[in-house]
gemmi code that builds the backbone of each chain (N, CA, C; Angstrom):
import gemmi

chains = {
    "A": [
        ("MET", (79.832, 61.931, 194.843), (80.236, 61.509, 196.185), (80.733, 60.191, 196.374)),
        ("ALA", (80.310, 59.332, 195.510), (80.830, 57.949, 195.481), (82.396, 58.064, 195.053)),
        ("GLU", (82.677, 59.085, 194.202), (84.042, 59.179, 193.825), (84.931, 59.638, 195.002)),
        ("LEU", (84.440, 60.360, 195.988), (85.192, 60.601, 197.110), (85.585, 59.412, 197.957)),
        ("CYS", (84.699, 58.464, 197.921), (84.990, 57.181, 198.518), (86.206, 56.522, 197.877)),
        ("GLU", (86.211, 56.475, 196.465), (87.368, 55.998, 195.732), (88.610, 56.762, 196.053)),
        ("GLU", (88.659, 58.136, 196.247), (89.885, 58.862, 196.376), (90.305, 58.675, 197.831)),
        ("ASN", (89.560, 58.178, 198.758), (90.037, 57.935, 200.059), (89.925, 56.445, 200.413)),
        ("SER", (90.283, 55.593, 199.398), (90.046, 54.141, 199.678), (91.246, 53.425, 200.129)),
        ("ASP", (92.419, 54.126, 200.574), (93.585, 53.439, 201.115), (93.125, 52.778, 202.491)),
        ("ASP", (93.430, 51.509, 202.665), (93.227, 50.954, 203.823), (93.699, 51.554, 205.118)),
        ("ASP", (94.788, 52.334, 205.014), (95.192, 53.008, 206.259), (94.438, 54.169, 206.496)),
        ("ARG", (93.434, 54.602, 205.668), (92.520, 55.682, 206.004), (91.110, 55.127, 206.200)),
        ("VAL", (91.025, 53.916, 206.544), (89.627, 53.297, 206.477), (88.649, 53.928, 207.390)),
        ("GLY", (89.111, 54.568, 208.399), (88.202, 55.284, 209.391), (87.489, 56.465, 208.586)),
        ("LEU", (88.295, 57.258, 207.932), (87.741, 58.371, 207.134), (86.920, 57.789, 206.017)),
        ("TRP", (87.424, 56.669, 205.278), (86.542, 56.161, 204.204), (85.236, 55.667, 204.686)),
        ("LEU", (85.214, 55.102, 205.970), (83.955, 54.605, 206.471), (82.960, 55.859, 206.669)),
        ("GLN", (83.432, 56.817, 207.162), (82.627, 57.998, 207.405), (82.072, 58.573, 206.081)),
        ("ILE", (82.878, 58.662, 205.006), (82.357, 59.087, 203.779), (81.353, 58.080, 203.162)),
        ("TYR", (81.678, 56.740, 203.272), (80.740, 55.698, 202.917), (79.407, 55.864, 203.564)),
        ("ALA", (79.450, 56.036, 204.913), (78.141, 56.166, 205.577), (77.407, 57.460, 205.144)),
        ("PHE", (78.084, 58.499, 204.807), (77.389, 59.578, 204.308), (76.752, 59.324, 203.082)),
        ("VAL", (77.487, 58.618, 202.160), (76.946, 58.276, 200.827), (75.691, 57.524, 201.073)),
        ("ILE", (75.569, 56.619, 201.987), (74.302, 55.903, 202.241), (73.262, 56.752, 202.848)),
        ("LEU", (73.500, 57.481, 204.012), (72.525, 58.272, 204.589), (72.033, 59.317, 203.585)),
        ("SER", (72.813, 60.011, 202.942), (72.315, 61.170, 202.190), (71.846, 60.734, 200.760)),
        ("GLY", (72.667, 59.869, 200.174), (72.388, 59.482, 198.806), (71.394, 58.493, 198.476)),
        ("VAL", (71.273, 57.470, 199.406), (70.327, 56.346, 199.230), (69.191, 56.330, 200.250)),
        ("LEU", (69.496, 56.558, 201.431), (68.295, 56.544, 202.371), (67.437, 57.735, 202.471)),
        ("HIS", (68.052, 58.961, 202.401), (67.277, 60.167, 202.494), (67.565, 61.161, 201.359)),
        ("PRO", (67.728, 60.677, 200.177), (68.034, 61.737, 199.108), (66.863, 62.583, 198.917)),
        ("CYS", (67.160, 63.930, 198.677), (66.182, 64.970, 198.526), (66.446, 65.851, 197.417)),
        ("THR", (67.599, 65.793, 196.747), (67.903, 66.549, 195.604), (69.079, 65.934, 194.828)),
        ("PRO", (68.947, 65.971, 193.434), (70.123, 65.452, 192.712), (71.388, 66.159, 192.706)),
        ("TYR", (71.234, 67.384, 193.208), (72.445, 68.363, 193.123), (72.983, 68.706, 194.424)),
        ("GLY", (72.414, 68.178, 195.488), (72.903, 68.608, 196.817), (73.020, 67.395, 197.673)),
        ("ALA", (73.246, 67.633, 198.940), (73.422, 66.566, 199.906), (72.600, 66.847, 201.179)),
        ("ALA", (72.292, 65.896, 201.854), (71.582, 66.133, 203.132), (72.575, 66.448, 204.216)),
        ("TRP", (73.103, 67.749, 204.181), (74.130, 68.236, 204.971), (73.776, 68.000, 206.412)),
        ("THR", (72.525, 68.078, 206.815), (72.020, 67.997, 208.169), (72.345, 66.601, 208.750)),
        ("LEU", (72.568, 65.693, 207.823), (72.926, 64.320, 208.394), (74.394, 64.092, 208.602)),
        ("LEU", (75.265, 65.115, 208.278), (76.622, 64.968, 208.407), (77.119, 64.565, 209.830)),
        ("HIS", (76.542, 65.254, 210.749), (76.993, 64.970, 212.112), (76.751, 63.559, 212.645)),
        ("TYR", (75.816, 62.772, 211.868), (75.554, 61.396, 212.363), (76.810, 60.537, 212.063)),
        ("VAL", (77.673, 60.881, 211.076), (78.849, 59.996, 210.766), (80.070, 60.454, 211.551)),
        ("GLU", (79.853, 61.476, 212.362), (80.982, 61.938, 213.188), (81.562, 60.812, 214.063)),
        ("ASP", (80.667, 60.098, 214.762), (81.133, 59.007, 215.544), (80.353, 57.666, 215.028)),
        ("MET", (81.107, 56.834, 214.382), (80.423, 55.705, 213.733), (79.922, 54.617, 214.731)),
        ("ASN", (80.492, 54.784, 215.968), (79.880, 53.857, 217.022), (78.521, 54.298, 217.376)),
        ("GLU", (78.256, 55.550, 217.301), (76.892, 56.040, 217.780), (75.769, 55.872, 216.638)),
        ("ILE", (76.226, 55.567, 215.523), (75.195, 55.430, 214.375), (74.233, 54.403, 214.724)),
        ("ARG", (74.589, 53.378, 215.355), (73.744, 52.250, 215.708), (72.617, 52.611, 216.726)),
        ("GLU", (72.861, 53.808, 217.367), (71.825, 54.229, 218.361), (70.621, 54.920, 217.840)),
        ("TYR", (70.581, 55.081, 216.555), (69.422, 55.808, 215.961), (68.394, 54.802, 215.194)),
        ("ALA", (67.166, 55.274, 215.090), (66.048, 54.459, 214.536), (66.107, 54.870, 212.966)),
        ("TRP", (66.996, 54.397, 212.351), (67.131, 54.746, 210.819), (65.984, 54.226, 209.973)),
        ("ALA", (65.415, 53.012, 210.429), (64.289, 52.491, 209.581), (63.116, 53.543, 209.754)),
        ("GLU", (63.018, 53.980, 210.912), (61.838, 55.055, 211.129), (61.984, 56.253, 210.249)),
        ("ALA", (63.298, 56.783, 210.205), (63.549, 57.942, 209.381), (63.301, 57.745, 207.986)),
        ("VAL", (63.750, 56.541, 207.434), (63.505, 56.196, 205.991), (62.030, 56.128, 205.781)),
        ("TRP", (61.293, 55.473, 206.709), (59.832, 55.391, 206.588), (59.156, 56.715, 206.473)),
        ("ARG", (59.667, 57.601, 207.355), (59.033, 58.988, 207.494), (59.244, 59.731, 206.155)),
        ("VAL", (60.337, 59.583, 205.527), (60.515, 60.289, 204.333), (59.793, 59.736, 203.127)),
        ("LEU", (59.700, 58.372, 203.214), (58.954, 57.651, 202.196), (57.401, 57.979, 202.231)),
        ("VAL", (56.887, 57.959, 203.387), (55.485, 58.392, 203.521), (55.255, 59.702, 203.093)),
        ("GLU", (56.124, 60.643, 203.448), (55.966, 61.979, 203.123), (56.008, 62.246, 201.577)),
        ("THR", (56.871, 61.555, 200.894), (57.066, 61.644, 199.513), (55.879, 61.070, 198.772)),
        ("ILE", (55.323, 59.940, 199.310), (54.133, 59.353, 198.594), (52.973, 60.312, 198.802)),
        ("GLU", (52.816, 60.837, 199.978), (51.690, 61.671, 200.178), (51.773, 63.014, 199.398)),
        ("ASP", (52.962, 63.614, 199.341), (53.193, 64.876, 198.599), (52.838, 64.537, 197.134)),
        ("THR", (53.425, 63.519, 196.585), (53.376, 63.135, 195.196), (51.811, 62.839, 194.830)),
        ("GLN", (51.136, 62.108, 195.789), (49.737, 61.924, 195.493), (48.950, 63.168, 195.421)),
        ("LYS", (49.282, 64.100, 196.281), (48.640, 65.330, 196.297), (48.885, 66.236, 195.001)),
        ("LYS", (50.211, 66.209, 194.581), (50.513, 66.902, 193.431), (49.786, 66.346, 192.248)),
        ("LEU", (49.743, 64.940, 192.118), (49.058, 64.234, 190.956), (47.579, 64.553, 190.949)),
        ("SER", (47.015, 64.665, 192.139), (45.472, 64.913, 192.258), (45.114, 66.273, 191.774)),
        ("LYS", (46.028, 67.183, 191.800), (45.745, 68.619, 191.334), (45.674, 68.787, 189.769)),
        ("GLY", (46.162, 67.660, 189.144), (46.083, 67.858, 187.577), (47.233, 67.178, 187.026)),
        ("PRO", (47.303, 67.242, 185.650), (48.411, 66.632, 184.971), (49.697, 67.366, 185.270)),
        ("LEU", (50.907, 66.513, 185.429), (52.131, 67.041, 185.679), (53.086, 66.538, 184.580)),
        ("SER", (54.096, 67.246, 184.301), (55.042, 66.687, 183.249), (56.124, 65.854, 183.968)),
        ("GLU", (56.427, 66.255, 185.246), (57.509, 65.549, 185.956), (57.318, 65.734, 187.459)),
        ("VAL", (57.768, 64.689, 188.160), (57.622, 64.786, 189.581), (58.777, 63.975, 190.183)),
        ("GLN", (59.443, 64.575, 191.284), (60.549, 64.060, 191.922), (60.079, 63.292, 193.182)),
        ("LEU", (60.560, 61.992, 193.284), (60.244, 61.204, 194.501), (61.497, 61.242, 195.370)),
        ("ASN", (61.381, 61.772, 196.539), (62.457, 61.812, 197.535), (62.532, 60.441, 198.217)),
        ("GLY", (63.698, 60.397, 198.934), (63.838, 59.141, 199.832), (64.197, 57.893, 199.084)),
        ("PHE", (64.119, 56.786, 199.765), (64.479, 55.487, 199.280), (63.249, 54.918, 198.506)),
        ("CYS", (62.763, 55.545, 197.517), (61.495, 55.255, 196.868), (61.383, 53.914, 196.232)),
        ("VAL", (62.368, 53.256, 195.891), (62.292, 51.933, 195.247), (61.699, 50.953, 196.205)),
        ("LEU", (61.767, 51.315, 197.431), (61.178, 50.350, 198.563), (59.813, 49.965, 198.333)),
        ("ILE", (59.054, 50.978, 197.864), (57.543, 50.884, 197.819), (57.224, 49.662, 196.728)),
        ("GLN", (58.101, 49.615, 195.706), (57.837, 48.542, 194.695), (58.380, 47.205, 195.226)),
        ("VAL", (59.493, 47.250, 196.015), (60.083, 46.067, 196.493), (59.084, 45.345, 197.447)),
        ("MET", (58.347, 46.136, 198.189), (57.372, 45.676, 199.165), (56.230, 44.891, 198.483)),
        ("ILE", (55.856, 45.454, 197.403), (54.671, 44.847, 196.730), (55.174, 43.630, 195.959)),
        ("GLU", (56.351, 43.650, 195.296), (56.852, 42.525, 194.501), (57.180, 41.364, 195.507)),
    ],
    "B": [
        ("MET", (69.396, 66.910, 218.242), (69.066, 65.456, 218.210), (68.358, 65.152, 219.513)),
        ("GLY", (67.265, 64.313, 219.313), (66.405, 63.874, 220.343), (67.021, 62.668, 221.024)),
        ("SER", (66.501, 62.472, 222.286), (67.021, 61.268, 222.969), (66.036, 60.210, 223.290)),
        ("SER", (64.803, 60.532, 222.977), (63.832, 59.589, 223.301), (63.559, 58.495, 222.254)),
        ("PRO", (63.166, 57.360, 222.703), (63.014, 56.237, 221.743), (61.844, 56.650, 220.806)),
        ("VAL", (61.949, 56.245, 219.608), (61.019, 56.523, 218.550), (59.700, 55.674, 218.688)),
        ("ALA", (58.568, 56.350, 218.627), (57.311, 55.553, 218.774), (56.470, 56.016, 217.588)),
        ("VAL", (56.090, 54.994, 216.854), (55.278, 55.217, 215.665), (53.910, 54.499, 215.833)),
        ("ASP", (52.845, 55.307, 215.703), (51.511, 54.662, 215.926), (51.082, 54.038, 214.655)),
        ("ASP", (51.337, 52.684, 214.559), (50.792, 52.021, 213.403), (49.429, 51.273, 213.762)),
        ("SER", (49.013, 51.452, 215.003), (48.058, 50.538, 215.467), (46.591, 51.020, 215.351)),
        ("ARG", (46.573, 52.327, 214.833), (45.137, 52.984, 214.637), (44.251, 52.144, 213.852)),
        ("PRO", (43.007, 51.886, 214.240), (42.202, 51.169, 213.327), (41.758, 52.037, 212.070)),
        ("CYS", (41.687, 51.285, 210.963), (41.389, 51.936, 209.721), (40.090, 51.546, 209.207)),
        ("ASN", (39.069, 52.252, 209.691), (37.664, 51.710, 209.294), (37.228, 52.300, 207.990)),
        ("GLU", (36.223, 51.553, 207.460), (35.771, 52.015, 206.080), (35.183, 53.400, 206.060)),
        ("ALA", (34.785, 53.992, 207.157), (34.121, 55.230, 207.103), (35.163, 56.371, 207.257)),
        ("GLY", (36.475, 56.051, 207.233), (37.467, 57.046, 207.463), (37.500, 57.991, 206.291)),
        ("ASN", (38.118, 59.067, 206.632), (38.404, 60.132, 205.564), (39.520, 59.806, 204.591)),
        ("GLU", (39.382, 58.943, 203.728), (40.411, 58.428, 202.830), (40.307, 59.264, 201.570)),
        ("GLU", (41.240, 60.102, 201.354), (41.319, 61.148, 200.345), (41.074, 60.477, 198.980)),
        ("SER", (41.977, 59.503, 198.645), (41.891, 58.885, 197.336), (40.574, 58.302, 197.043)),
        ("GLU", (40.062, 57.560, 198.018), (38.664, 56.932, 197.828), (37.625, 57.977, 197.683)),
        ("VAL", (37.609, 59.008, 198.356), (36.625, 60.060, 198.199), (36.619, 60.602, 196.817)),
        ("ARG", (37.889, 60.920, 196.362), (38.057, 61.471, 195.074), (37.502, 60.575, 193.934)),
        ("SER", (37.652, 59.325, 194.004), (37.304, 58.336, 192.900), (35.810, 57.952, 193.123)),
        ("ARG", (35.367, 57.889, 194.342), (33.931, 57.388, 194.469), (32.910, 58.495, 194.326)),
        ("LYS", (33.252, 59.641, 194.792), (32.138, 60.659, 194.880), (32.373, 61.606, 193.575)),
        ("GLY", (33.381, 61.584, 193.097), (33.647, 62.427, 191.998), (33.779, 63.843, 192.222)),
        ("SER", (33.854, 64.166, 193.448), (33.846, 65.637, 193.860), (35.320, 66.182, 193.629)),
        ("GLY", (36.295, 65.342, 193.467), (37.646, 65.962, 193.235), (38.224, 65.481, 192.015)),
        ("HIS", (39.521, 65.280, 192.002), (40.158, 64.826, 190.818), (40.014, 63.456, 190.666)),
        ("CYS", (39.797, 62.845, 189.372), (39.778, 61.516, 189.042), (41.036, 61.084, 188.220)),
        ("TRP", (41.686, 60.006, 188.563), (42.875, 59.565, 187.691), (42.408, 59.132, 186.499)),
        ("THR", (43.225, 59.395, 185.404), (43.066, 58.913, 184.201), (44.258, 58.365, 183.621)),
        ("SER", (44.161, 57.376, 182.634), (45.396, 56.765, 182.224), (46.151, 57.668, 181.227)),
        ("ARG", (45.406, 58.680, 180.662), (46.145, 59.581, 179.802), (47.092, 60.410, 180.586)),
        ("GLU", (46.823, 60.847, 181.852), (47.672, 61.587, 182.692), (48.928, 60.796, 183.001)),
        ("ASP", (48.689, 59.523, 183.333), (49.776, 58.595, 183.625), (50.991, 58.634, 182.600)),
        ("SER", (50.478, 58.636, 181.299), (51.593, 58.493, 180.230), (52.409, 59.810, 180.171)),
        ("ASP", (51.963, 60.874, 180.710), (52.685, 62.197, 180.586), (53.704, 62.460, 181.717)),
        ("VAL", (53.517, 61.756, 182.865), (54.366, 62.151, 184.007), (55.681, 61.377, 183.946)),
        ("VAL", (56.679, 62.180, 184.179), (58.154, 61.595, 184.318), (58.419, 61.549, 185.777)),
        ("LEU", (58.813, 60.405, 186.216), (59.235, 60.220, 187.660), (60.705, 60.392, 187.653)),
        ("ARG", (61.136, 61.222, 188.674), (62.587, 61.299, 188.848), (62.964, 60.976, 190.353)),
        ("SER", (64.117, 60.321, 190.541), (64.423, 60.007, 191.801), (65.937, 60.303, 191.964)),
        ("PRO", (66.299, 61.043, 193.126), (67.720, 61.377, 193.307), (68.453, 60.286, 194.113)),
        ("CYS", (67.712, 59.018, 194.303), (68.385, 58.034, 195.116), (69.542, 57.321, 194.242)),
        ("THR", (70.672, 57.152, 194.926), (71.882, 56.753, 194.203), (72.282, 55.311, 194.644)),
        ("LEU", (71.153, 54.421, 194.689), (71.411, 53.094, 194.981), (72.416, 52.469, 194.084)),
        ("LYS", (72.310, 52.708, 192.816), (73.245, 52.115, 191.768), (74.774, 52.411, 192.067)),
        ("LYS", (74.918, 53.658, 192.472), (76.308, 54.101, 192.812), (76.870, 53.264, 194.114)),
        ("LEU", (75.907, 53.114, 195.116), (76.344, 52.515, 196.287), (76.662, 51.052, 195.925)),
        ("VAL", (75.860, 50.395, 195.157), (76.099, 48.927, 194.738), (77.498, 48.921, 193.945)),
        ("ALA", (77.736, 49.824, 193.186), (79.131, 49.951, 192.471), (80.307, 50.055, 193.468)),
        ("VAL", (80.065, 50.924, 194.562), (81.136, 51.104, 195.604), (81.258, 49.858, 196.411)),
        ("ASN", (80.106, 49.246, 196.664), (80.187, 47.878, 197.378), (80.939, 46.873, 196.660)),
        ("ALA", (80.816, 46.804, 195.301), (81.415, 45.874, 194.495), (82.976, 46.001, 194.345)),
        ("ARG", (83.415, 47.241, 194.627), (84.901, 47.583, 194.563), (85.609, 47.659, 195.874)),
        ("MET", (84.899, 47.499, 197.025), (85.627, 47.725, 198.216), (86.487, 46.570, 198.493)),
        ("THR", (87.567, 46.974, 199.376), (88.610, 46.026, 199.845), (88.040, 45.123, 200.985)),
        ("VAL", (88.757, 44.165, 201.343), (88.516, 43.161, 202.341), (88.549, 43.949, 203.633)),
        ("THR", (89.404, 44.902, 203.890), (89.467, 45.779, 205.057), (88.277, 46.641, 205.240)),
        ("GLN", (87.832, 47.332, 203.993), (86.769, 48.196, 204.104), (85.412, 47.361, 204.345)),
        ("ARG", (85.310, 46.210, 203.727), (84.080, 45.395, 203.995), (84.002, 45.015, 205.365)),
        ("ALA", (85.167, 44.541, 206.003), (85.121, 44.160, 207.460), (84.823, 45.422, 208.254)),
        ("THR", (85.221, 46.466, 208.009), (84.925, 47.723, 208.749), (83.422, 47.977, 208.695)),
        ("VAL", (82.781, 47.988, 207.546), (81.373, 48.226, 207.430), (80.593, 47.098, 208.192)),
        ("GLU", (80.980, 45.907, 208.068), (80.359, 44.852, 208.799), (80.263, 45.053, 210.345)),
        ("GLY", (81.161, 45.852, 210.898), (80.982, 46.227, 212.264), (80.124, 47.260, 212.662)),
        ("THR", (79.268, 47.776, 211.641), (78.423, 48.930, 211.966), (76.957, 48.576, 211.747)),
        ("ALA", (76.151, 49.471, 212.010), (74.624, 49.278, 211.858), (74.397, 49.365, 210.431)),
        ("LEU", (75.283, 49.691, 209.453), (74.958, 49.791, 208.013), (75.410, 48.505, 207.301)),
        ("ARG", (75.749, 47.479, 208.116), (76.370, 46.294, 207.502), (75.441, 45.622, 206.324)),
        ("LEU", (74.107, 45.628, 206.519), (73.227, 45.159, 205.614), (73.238, 45.851, 204.302)),
        ("CYS", (73.637, 47.158, 204.333), (73.734, 47.968, 203.071), (74.647, 47.292, 202.145)),
        ("LEU", (75.556, 46.498, 202.596), (76.527, 45.828, 201.749), (75.778, 44.752, 200.784)),
        ("GLU", (74.598, 44.399, 201.232), (73.826, 43.384, 200.409), (72.819, 44.004, 199.475)),
        ("TYR", (72.815, 45.315, 199.466), (71.763, 45.966, 198.635), (72.060, 45.621, 197.120)),
        ("CYS", (70.864, 45.457, 196.353), (70.957, 45.146, 194.912), (70.588, 46.402, 194.173)),
        ("ASN", (71.056, 46.477, 192.908), (70.514, 47.605, 192.054), (69.116, 47.353, 191.572)),
        ("ILE", (68.211, 48.112, 192.082), (66.766, 47.864, 191.525), (66.366, 49.144, 190.870)),
        ("GLY", (65.994, 48.932, 189.667), (65.545, 50.184, 188.901), (63.991, 50.469, 189.345)),
        ("MET", (63.624, 51.758, 189.117), (62.366, 52.120, 189.494), (61.417, 51.745, 188.313)),
        ("ASP", (60.339, 50.996, 188.646), (59.327, 50.852, 187.641), (58.289, 51.806, 187.677)),
        ("ARG", (58.303, 52.696, 186.697), (57.578, 53.951, 186.697), (56.037, 53.605, 186.813)),
        ("ASP", (55.530, 52.758, 186.144), (54.089, 52.469, 186.121), (53.596, 51.943, 187.439)),
        ("LEU", (54.467, 50.966, 187.875), (54.156, 50.384, 189.196), (54.198, 51.409, 190.362)),
        ("THR", (55.162, 52.265, 190.274), (55.419, 53.212, 191.401), (54.146, 54.270, 191.334)),
        ("LEU", (53.927, 54.668, 190.198), (52.700, 55.609, 189.976), (51.486, 54.988, 190.609)),
        ("ALA", (51.238, 53.631, 190.189), (49.948, 53.049, 190.529), (49.860, 52.886, 192.012)),
        ("LEU", (51.002, 52.694, 192.690), (51.090, 52.513, 194.153), (50.797, 53.770, 194.850)),
        ("ILE", (51.338, 54.933, 194.266), (51.271, 56.183, 194.840), (49.671, 56.632, 194.835)),
        ("LYS", (49.171, 56.238, 193.671), (47.734, 56.594, 193.440), (46.790, 55.814, 194.527)),
        ("CYS", (47.259, 54.653, 194.818), (46.214, 53.914, 195.699), (46.759, 53.950, 197.168)),
        ("TRP", (47.404, 54.877, 197.460), (47.874, 55.123, 199.049), (46.712, 55.657, 199.713)),
        ("VAL", (46.399, 55.060, 200.839), (45.360, 55.570, 201.746), (46.012, 56.318, 202.849)),
        ("LEU", (45.841, 57.584, 202.746), (46.568, 58.486, 203.695), (46.397, 58.092, 205.110)),
        ("ARG", (45.204, 57.915, 205.579), (44.809, 57.638, 206.990), (45.457, 56.435, 207.479)),
        ("CYS", (45.533, 55.421, 206.668), (45.845, 54.098, 207.203), (47.361, 53.744, 206.868)),
        ("LYS", (48.004, 54.715, 206.180), (49.331, 54.489, 205.721), (49.548, 53.209, 205.139)),
        ("ALA", (48.758, 52.951, 204.116), (48.722, 51.649, 203.466), (48.313, 51.858, 202.041)),
        ("PHE", (48.661, 50.765, 201.227), (48.260, 50.791, 199.819), (46.893, 49.971, 199.726)),
        ("ARG", (46.011, 50.574, 198.927), (44.777, 49.855, 198.673), (44.918, 49.090, 197.462)),
        ("ILE", (45.009, 47.732, 197.450), (45.134, 46.876, 196.286), (44.048, 45.981, 196.199)),
        ("SER", (43.239, 46.119, 195.154), (41.913, 45.417, 195.082), (41.124, 45.663, 196.365)),
        ("ASP", (40.692, 44.665, 197.076), (39.911, 44.841, 198.303), (40.752, 44.764, 199.546)),
        ("ARG", (42.051, 44.722, 199.349), (42.970, 44.559, 200.532), (43.720, 45.813, 200.809)),
        ("ARG", (44.118, 46.114, 202.035), (44.891, 47.204, 202.349), (46.260, 46.601, 202.835)),
        ("VAL", (47.340, 47.057, 202.148), (48.755, 46.532, 202.435), (49.425, 47.690, 203.224)),
        ("PRO", (49.605, 47.642, 204.527), (50.176, 48.727, 205.224), (51.732, 48.706, 204.957)),
        ("LEU", (52.188, 50.031, 205.053), (53.589, 50.219, 204.909), (54.090, 50.640, 206.346)),
        ("SER", (54.772, 49.765, 207.114), (55.119, 50.163, 208.423), (56.628, 50.353, 208.536)),
        ("VAL", (57.012, 50.836, 209.689), (58.425, 51.041, 209.915), (59.084, 49.647, 209.950)),
        ("PHE", (58.315, 48.594, 210.330), (58.910, 47.267, 210.417), (59.240, 46.706, 208.945)),
        ("ASP", (58.245, 47.052, 208.111), (58.480, 46.685, 206.727), (59.787, 47.262, 206.226)),
        ("VAL", (59.964, 48.542, 206.495), (61.164, 49.204, 206.104), (62.340, 48.601, 206.653)),
        ("ALA", (62.304, 48.252, 207.955), (63.368, 47.526, 208.604), (63.721, 46.200, 207.960)),
        ("LEU", (62.681, 45.471, 207.495), (62.947, 44.252, 206.960), (63.620, 44.364, 205.628)),
        ("MET", (63.181, 45.350, 204.868), (63.785, 45.577, 203.467), (65.160, 46.177, 203.560)),
        ("THR", (65.422, 46.958, 204.503), (66.795, 47.781, 204.589), (67.734, 47.163, 205.504)),
        ("GLY", (67.279, 46.360, 206.502), (68.278, 45.890, 207.527), (68.580, 46.941, 208.559)),
        ("LEU", (67.935, 48.125, 208.617), (68.145, 49.133, 209.519), (67.477, 49.062, 210.786)),
        ("PRO", (68.062, 49.647, 211.888), (67.355, 49.577, 213.181), (66.001, 50.368, 213.342)),
        ("THR", (65.067, 49.734, 214.025), (63.743, 50.392, 214.218), (63.763, 51.191, 215.538)),
        ("MET", (64.490, 50.723, 216.428), (64.531, 51.350, 217.815), (65.711, 52.152, 217.898)),
        ("GLY", (65.537, 53.209, 218.881), (66.607, 54.091, 219.145), (66.108, 55.519, 219.147)),
        ("ARG", (67.282, 56.402, 219.088), (66.854, 57.766, 219.036), (66.406, 58.215, 217.774)),
        ("ARG", (65.576, 59.186, 217.709), (64.967, 59.846, 216.468), (65.982, 60.496, 215.675)),
        ("VAL", (66.066, 60.203, 214.409), (66.892, 61.045, 213.472), (66.236, 62.239, 213.111)),
        ("GLU", (66.883, 63.363, 213.373), (66.322, 64.631, 213.070), (66.810, 65.087, 211.577)),
        ("LEU", (65.998, 64.993, 210.633), (66.325, 65.218, 209.178), (66.544, 66.625, 208.931)),
        ("ASP", (65.878, 67.572, 209.832), (65.942, 68.990, 209.628), (66.891, 69.691, 210.759)),
        ("GLY", (67.705, 68.962, 211.199), (68.552, 69.436, 212.381), (69.539, 70.543, 211.857)),
        ("GLU", (70.390, 70.928, 212.813), (71.330, 71.975, 212.532), (72.567, 71.281, 211.834)),
        ("GLU", (73.248, 71.998, 210.959), (74.384, 71.528, 210.281), (75.595, 71.795, 211.217)),
        ("VAL", (76.354, 70.778, 211.421), (77.548, 70.894, 212.318), (78.769, 70.854, 211.539)),
        ("SER", (79.763, 71.738, 211.828), (81.088, 71.730, 211.084), (81.986, 70.712, 211.750)),
        ("SER", (82.564, 69.975, 210.972), (83.490, 68.931, 211.418), (84.526, 68.577, 210.442)),
        ("GLU", (85.538, 67.782, 210.783), (86.674, 67.424, 209.942), (86.117, 66.714, 208.612)),
        ("VAL", (85.347, 65.605, 208.814), (84.833, 64.896, 207.685), (83.873, 65.874, 206.950)),
        ("GLY", (83.145, 66.625, 207.627), (82.271, 67.506, 206.988), (83.018, 68.476, 205.979)),
        ("LEU", (84.012, 69.123, 206.483), (84.825, 69.982, 205.639), (85.365, 69.254, 204.366)),
        ("LEU", (85.835, 68.059, 204.608), (86.374, 67.337, 203.490), (85.354, 66.959, 202.491)),
        ("ILE", (84.220, 66.554, 202.894), (83.049, 66.271, 201.945), (82.611, 67.520, 201.248)),
        ("ARG", (82.381, 68.566, 202.054), (81.919, 69.796, 201.447), (82.901, 70.434, 200.460)),
        ("GLY", (84.245, 70.297, 200.916), (85.281, 70.777, 200.002), (85.249, 70.060, 198.619)),
        ("ALA", (85.223, 68.750, 198.760), (85.266, 67.994, 197.334), (83.939, 68.384, 196.594)),
        ("TRP", (82.868, 68.608, 197.390), (81.591, 68.795, 196.630), (81.768, 70.243, 195.916)),
        ("LEU", (82.239, 71.184, 196.635), (82.425, 72.647, 196.109), (83.398, 72.687, 195.054)),
        ("ASN", (84.427, 71.876, 195.030), (85.432, 71.856, 194.008), (84.972, 71.192, 192.747)),
        ("GLY", (83.850, 70.576, 192.888), (83.304, 70.093, 191.572), (83.546, 68.660, 191.265)),
        ("ASN", (84.261, 68.009, 192.297), (84.532, 66.633, 191.931), (83.276, 65.668, 192.249)),
        ("SER", (82.445, 66.154, 193.064), (81.312, 65.276, 193.510), (80.043, 66.049, 193.460)),
        ("THR", (79.826, 66.868, 192.350), (78.677, 67.749, 192.447), (77.366, 66.997, 192.162)),
        ("ARG", (77.513, 65.805, 191.841), (76.359, 64.910, 191.733), (76.739, 63.612, 192.424)),
        ("TRP", (75.742, 62.857, 192.992), (76.026, 61.601, 193.695), (76.512, 60.525, 192.736)),
    ],
}
model = gemmi.Model(1)
for chain_id, residues in chains.items():
    chain = gemmi.Chain(chain_id)
    for i, (resn, *xyz) in enumerate(residues, 1):
        res = gemmi.Residue()
        res.name, res.seqid = resn, gemmi.SeqId(i, " ")
        for name, pos in zip(("N", "CA", "C"), xyz):
            atom = gemmi.Atom()
            atom.name, atom.element = name, gemmi.Element(name[0])
            atom.pos, atom.b_iso = gemmi.Position(*pos), 0.0
            res.add_atom(atom)
        chain.add_residue(res)
    model.add_chain(chain)
structure = gemmi.Structure()
structure.add_model(model)
structure.setup_entities()
């Protein structure tokens, strides 16, 4: 997806570039849920870039983060795992403690 | 999409007698107990593409930067590439206290609130609720992104 930003990086198409860039952030950084897909349900939030400021994005990031912490804790408590995927902006939990 | 302001109840008291699952597990021994041997076996994976965002930020033009600066995502321009520390992340997950939405570190509880997330990300705390499981809407930019995705140019972030 970051490559799509590069492909549409001409300054005369900056409006379209901004929408792609915003989707890269919303789907890939703030609310990632799979390495092979995208959070398509967030696509409509980049339709109008003036409206994006009207949403409580920090609360949405927090919600996904808490959900992934709790899901992972539950999975780990059930026994040994070989692998576990952490959704959301999970590096934040270590930034907070450091 | 909802239109009501988001309200998160972070104010509930978190008393010692609460039903804190991780503490119950470790203190009473009735459930699973964490062991260091299990830690060494778990591989943590994250689909977060912070590294790619930082790379895009480093290559953007003056016009693009000025455009982003006019939006609610302006502080995403300042994000740094931070690798995930596996051991620290695992340790924090294990000491999460469900009821308090906090990490139990030694004798302290360190809550993780919406406002902490706002401080770390620069994102707004107030406003309409983001529906993460809402309907998919077809649009021009959506078709472009989906088209590129399906053509295999961007099948990974």
